[in-house]
N, C-alpha and C positions, 0 to 999 in steps of 0.2 A: 090609792085614795078612792074611795066613793063620792059621787057627785052629792048626796043627802048628807054626807059628812061638811062638817065646817073645822076650818082649822083657826083658833084664834094665835092673833098674836099678841106676846106679852110681850112690851118692852124689856130690856134691861135693866137688874133692878141698881140703880148706880146715885144713893141717895148718902149723901155727906153728911147730911145730920140726924140719921137714924129714923126719919120721917116720913111714911107713905106720903108722897104729895096728894093723891087722890080721895084716900081714906083718913088720915089726918090720926094714921093711929101710932105712936111710938110702937118698933119693932127690934128685934135686933138689926142690928149695921152690917150688912152685906158686903161681905167683900168684895174687893172691885177683883175685875179680872188682870192684875198687876204682872207681867211678865217677869218674872224672879232666876232666868237667868241669862243676867246680863247684869253687868255693876248700873246701868243709869235705870232698870228696875228695880235692884234694889234699894238702892239712892230716890227715887220715888215712894217707894212705897214708906220709906222712913220718914218720908217729909209728909208721905200722907197720915203715917200715926202720929206724928208731932203734933200736928194741925187738931185733931181728931185732941190730941190732950190739950192743946193749951185752947180750944173752945168745951171742955170738960166734958166731951164723946165719951171719952175711956177715961179709967183710972191712974194716976201715972205708974201706979205699981204695975198694971199692966201693958202699959204701956213701954217699964224699961225689960219689961217682959220680951216681946216680941221685938225691940231693937238689939237687944243681945243675939237675939237668934238671928236678926238677919244681919246682925255683923259677923256673926259665924258664917252661915251662906256667902256675901262677902271674901271671905276670908278665902271659903273654900275656892271660889269661881278665879280671887285672884292667885292662888296655888295652880290650880291648872290653864289661869294663861302664860304664867311662869314655865311651867311646863313643856307647855306645845313652843315658846319661844326656844325657850333650851335647844330642843328637836330641830325646831328647823333653824338655830347657828349650829348645830351639830351636821347638818345634808348640808349646810353651804358648803361649810369648812372644808368636811369629807370632799366637795366637788372644786373645790379648789386647791386639791393637793398636787396637783401633778401642774406647776409653772412655769413654763419657758424650760419645759424638759426635766425639772429638777424634782424630784420628791421632797414635801415637804412633810414633819413628820410630826405630828400634834398630839399633845398627851392628851390622855384618856380621860373622856369627860365623863364627870361622878354625879348621879342624883345621888340628891337626899331623899332620905324613905323614911 
């Protein structure tokens, strides 16, 4: 970057009421940078949408659609976590196959598809 060029810092848009605090213009409600890759992030986004719906910032049918999608994301995260736990349990059980010199036979683990 040249010394003659200036860099303008723009703060992140995080308006909960959809009104620009500087210009007082009503605009689209910016999406918060909420991570949806954790259950806590999905829960936080659901709570944010619920508060927006209660305050009349978004229509209830729109809120319902968004929450439905978030519920599906939550279900995918839970299924992924369950698969991870099953795989770790399988690794642990195989590591314990030889206890006191005896081989322990485990039934095969079937995964649901």
